N, C-alpha and C positions, 0 to 999 in steps of 0.2 A: 504494500500500500504506500503510495507516495503522498507526501504532504502537499496540501494546496494552500498557498499563502493568499490571504485576503488583501489585496494590494490597495488599500484605501485608507485615508486617515480620518475621514469625517463621519459624523453621524449619518450613516446611511446614504451617502451621496454618490452619484456617479454618472458617466456619460459615454456614449458610443456613437454608433452609426446614426441613431435617431436624432442626434443633436443637430443634424443638418436637414432633417425632414421638414419640408415646407408645411405640411398639414398632417393631421392624424387621420388614419383610415380605420376601417372596422377591424383590421388585423392587428393594429397597434394598441396595446393596453393604454388606458388613460393615465395621465400624469398630473401632478400638482393637485389643486383643489378638486379637479374632475375625477380623481382616483378614489375619492372617499367612498367607502362601502363597495368597492368593486372586486375585492379579493378576500374570500373568507379565510379565517385563521388556518383551517386545515390544509390550505394550499402550501403552507410553509413548514419546513422541518424545524423542530425545536433545537436549541444549542445542545441539549443533552444527547440528541441523536448523532450529533457531529463529533462529540468528544471521544467516542469509542476508537475512532481512527486518528483524529487530529488532537491527540492528547495534550501536547505541549501548547499548541495554539489555543485550544480551549481554555487552558489555565491562564494564559496571558490575557485573553479577552475577558475572562471572568473577573479579573481584578482591574480592568481598564474602565474608563468612564463610559465607553461604548455600551457596556453591560449594565450601566447604572443611570443612564440619562433619563429614565422615567422614574426610577426608585430613589434617586438622589434627593436628600432632604430639601435643599433649597429649591430644586426644580418642582418638587411636590407642593411646597408652600407657595411658590410664585404662581403656579398654574391654578391650584384650587382656591387660594385665598385672594388672588388678585386678578388673574386673566379670566377665569370662568365667570365670576360675578360681574366683572367689568363688561364682558361680552354680552351678558344678559340684560344690561341696562343701556348699552350704547350700540346702536345699529352699525356705526362706522367700524367698530372693531369686533363685530359679532363673529367674524370668521376665525378668530383666534381660538375659540372654544374647540374647534376641530383642528385648526391648522397647527397649533403647537405640537400636536401629536404626530404630524407628518414627519417630523425629525426625531422627536423624543420617544414616541411609541408608535412607530410606523405600522406594526402589525395591527394594532387597534384602529389606527386611522384607515388603513386599507379595508379592514373588516367592518368599518362603520360603527365601531364600538365607542361612541362619543357621548359624554366624557367617559374615559375608561374607568374601571373600578380603581379605587385607591390602591397603592402598592401593598398595603396590609392584607388586601383580599386575595393576593397571589394569583392574579389572572395572567394571561399570556401577554398582556401589555408590559408586564415586568421584564420581558425578554429584551426590552429596549431596542437597541440596534444590534440585531442578532446576525449570526453567520449567514442564514438563508436570505435575509434581506439584502445584504451587500452582494452576495454571490449569485443573485438573480436579477441584478440591475442590468438593463439592456441599453440604457442611454438616457438622454434627457430631452425634453420638449422645448423648442425655441432656440434662441441664439445665445442666451446667457444662463448658466446654471444657478438657480436660486429658488428659495421657497419650495423645497421638496418636489421640484419638477422632474424628478427621476422617473424612469419607466421600468417598472418591475414586471418580470415575466417568470413567475414561479413554474417549476416543473421538474422533471427528472434530471435535466441538465443543470450543472452548476458552472458559473462563469469564473474564470481566473485569468491572470495575465499570461498563462502558458497552457498548452494542451497537456493533458495527463491521461493518456489512453490506458495506463495501468490500473486506474481506479476500478475496484470491483463493485462498488456500491452505487455509483451513479456516473452518468456521462459527464465529461468535463469539456467545456468549450473555451477556446482561447478568445478572450475579449480584451484587447489592448487598452480599452478605455479605463479599466480598473487601475491602471498604472498612471493615469493622468491626473492633473490637478483639478480638472473639471469634475471628475468623479466626486471630489470632496466639496466642490462649490455648490452642489445642489442643496446642501444643508448649511454650509459655512458662508453662504451669502444669503441675506434675508432683507426683503423690503417690508416696511411697515404698511398698514392700510393707507397711510398718508403719502406713500411713495418714497420714503426715506430709507437709505441703505443702512439699516441698523446693525447688520453684520456684513462684513465685506472682506473677510480674511483671504479668500481666493482672489478677489479683485485687487487687493493690496499686493499680493504676490505677483499677479499678472503685470502690474504696473512697475514692479521693482526689478532689481538686477538679476535675481535668481531665475526668473522665468526665461530670460534671454540666454541663460547658460544651461538650461535644461535640468535645473535642480528643482524637483517637484516636492509637493507636500510629503509624499511617501518617503523621499530620500531622508528626511530628518525625523519624521514621526513614525516611520516603519522601517528602521534600518535592517539591512539584510544580515543573516547569520546562517551558519550551517544548521540544518534541522535534523531531527531524529524521528523516525516513524515509530508507530506502535510496535512493529516487529523488530525494532532495534536497528534497522538499516539507516545509515546516514544519508540524508537528503542533500540535494544541492542547495545553493543559497536561497533562503526563504525569507520573505518580509516578516518581521516580527509584528505581533498584534497587540502591543501594549499602548500604542497611540499616545506617547508621552506629550503632555501639553501643559496648560495652565494649572492643572491639579497636581503636577509632578514637581517636587522641589528640586530634583536633579536637573530637570529641563530649565527651570527658572534660574538656577544658580549660574552666575556669570554670563547670562544672556546679554547683559549690558556691561561693557567694560567701563571702568571709571578711573580717572587720574585727577589729581588736584595739585595746585602749587600756588604759593603766594606771589604777589608782584614784587615784594621786597623780602629779604631774609631777616632783617632786623627792624624793630620799631620801638616807639616810646609811649608812655602813658599819655592819653589825650590825642594821639595820632590815629589815623585810620589805616586799617589793614584790609587789603582786598585779596580774597582767595578765589582763584579760578578753578572751575571743575569741568572736565570734559566727559561726556557720556556717549559711548559708541555702541550702537546696536550691531554687535559682531556676530550674532548667532542666529537670529530669526529672519526668515524670508518674508515676513510681514511686519506690520507695525507692532510696537509694544506699548501698551496692551492692545490686544486684538480680541475678536469674538464678541463676547458680551461686554462691550466697552462701557455701557451704562452702569454696570455693576462694579467694574474693576477699577482699582485705584493704585497708582504707583507714585511714590513721593520721595523727595530727597530731603533728608534731615541732616543739618550741619551744626556741630557744636565746637566750642573752643574750651580747652582745659588749661588753666595756668599752672605755674610751678607749685602753687600751694594746694592744688587739687580742686579748685573751684571751677565749676562748669557753667558755660554761657551758651545760650541758644542763639543762632544766627539766622534771621529771616533772609530770604532770597532778594536780590536786587530786582526791581521791576524793569521790564523791557519796554513796556508801553504799547504793546500790540492790542488790537481790538479783541475783546473777550478774555483778556488776561486774568481778570478777576476770578474766573472759574478755575484757573491753574495755580492759584496761590491759596493755601488753606486759610479759611476764615471761620469765625464763630457765627455762622448764619444758617438759616433753615432752608430746606428744599423738599422736593418730592411730595408736594401738596396734592398731586393728582391721585395718590394712593387713597385719598378720601372718597373717590368715586366708587370703587368696588366695596369700600367699607360703608357706603351710604352716609358719609359724613361730609356735607358740603362745606363745613367750617373747619375742616382739618388743617392745622397749621404746619404740617410737615414735621420732619425730624432734622437733626443737625446734618449739614450737608457733607462734611468731610470726615470728622472724627480723628483728625491727625493734628499735630501741633501747628498753631496759627503761624503763618509766614513761610511754611515749607512749600517748596515747588512741587506741584502735582502734574504728572504727565497724563493727560486725559483729553477726551473730546466730550464736552457736555451735550446731553440729549435734552431737547425741549419739547414739551407737550404743545397742543394747538394754542394754548393760552400763553405760551412763552415761559412756562415754569420748568425748571430742571426736573427730569423724570428718571426713574429707574425702570419704568414699564416700557420696554422697547416697542411694543405694539402700539403705544400711544404717542410715539415720537413723530413730530411733524417737521422739525428742523434741528440744526446742530450749532454748537458754538465753535470756537477756534479749535482746530485739530492740533493739539500740542502733544502728540505722541511721538515716539522715536521710530522712524522708518528704517527699513533694512539698509545697513551700512551707512546710516546717517549718524552724524555727530552733533550733539547739542552742547552748547557752552552756557554755563551758568556762573554768575559771580555773586559773591557774598561779601558785603562791606561791613566791617566791624570796627566800631570806635573803641579803642583800647581804654579800659577804665582807668581813672586817675589813681586809684588805690591798688592797682594790680601788683602782684608780687613780681619781682624781677626774675628773669630766667626764661626757660623755654615754654612757649604756649603751643600745645598740640591741637591741630584742627582735625576733626574726624567727619567724614561724610558717609552716610548710610543710605542706600537706595532700597526702599521697602516696597512690598507688594501685598495687596489683599484681593482676593477673588470677589469679595462683597464688602461694601462700605460698612464699617462697624456699627454706626447708629441705625442703619436700616436692618442689619442682622439682629440687633438687640430688640428693635421695635417689633419685628415680625416673628421673633422666637426661633430664629434659625440657629442650628447647633453651632457652638463656638468655633469648631474647626473650619467652618466655611469662611470665617472672617479672620483666620489665623494670619498673623504678620509673618511674611517670608522675606528674608534678607536676600536680595539679588546680588549686591556687591557692596564693598566698603573701600574707602581710600583714606589716607592720612598725609598730612604735611605739617610743618612747624615753622614758627617764627621766634626769634630770640628777642625778648623784651629787655631793653637796657634803660637804666635810670641815670 
């Protein structure tokens, strides 16, 4: 039995020959919103059926976010506490009640099981993005992969990036599309009901340097390694199915390189010290952060410690670009539109950032139709300044510090820490999301020093 590698990085996304089809005919399964309720559950094999032969790949998938994108705590809270009740009171966003499941619970979406049973009920929706979803994708409809416009063709044949005539359990068809970035884009690109690109990871990659070099999503998120079959026979190079991404500390670590230096090596009390910091996206083929940008926050925290051990916090120097106020941490409130699904028209929101005031935030603010900052991507009508770090982009930040008059003589050490959270802390606390979803992950650190003379 030969191993079959799932060559895709995204929640159920993919494309092939149908991507260029001008129109859908009777022989082509429906895609996107039209696919709702067109494929019953029993058309798809469960992951348990796959693990007998694909032992190692099953175990990789089983601990990857692909296997949890419906059962994951934050996704459950966001869907049932915000998206569903909002869809039921606002016709403009009514489609998200079904549509969220197009990528997070595709089996339930295709079966028309909307809303799916909650994860605790242990339905097949819990399979999330399963083996048979990805390996029966035949293409996508239209010119751009987005909003689950994949074409699923379940059956005895399973699709892979290579032919495998030795398989005893099912036919294997070579579908080169599974090795393309467009395969991922069908779920990692998303437009809101207002036409805003609320997820654009594939499009960011396409506009960046890696696309031109043929480095795809799978290159980084499904690195190849020698595989071993159930019968102990070593397989050729097989794409791994761990799909490392924003939930993986190892993937985040060092994704942004950081260096810092002062403009002068010595200073005196009452003088100003300027510290320069360079941040280089050396690792990601897309912007950082990407994906659920409305939820995610990356910020730069800088401190100075004098010779006596006293620590000072340094706020970032303003650059003066439009919308910069959303990229500098402040004690202000946002996310008032969460009051809509809660039935509270007077909801004042929650603290916007939850990080030290004055720190630089690398983000793109999402705004609802009323111009308020939102974490509900389906309610996004516009964006603020895009102050994320693009692939191979370097951002320069300066921090100006007035040396205290009473500072101790000797060395002052400056430390910069680049932090990351998958979900803004105040939102996580307000909605009762488990603490680990708002865990602070350190991406990188840097240090420099200045000698204080009196």
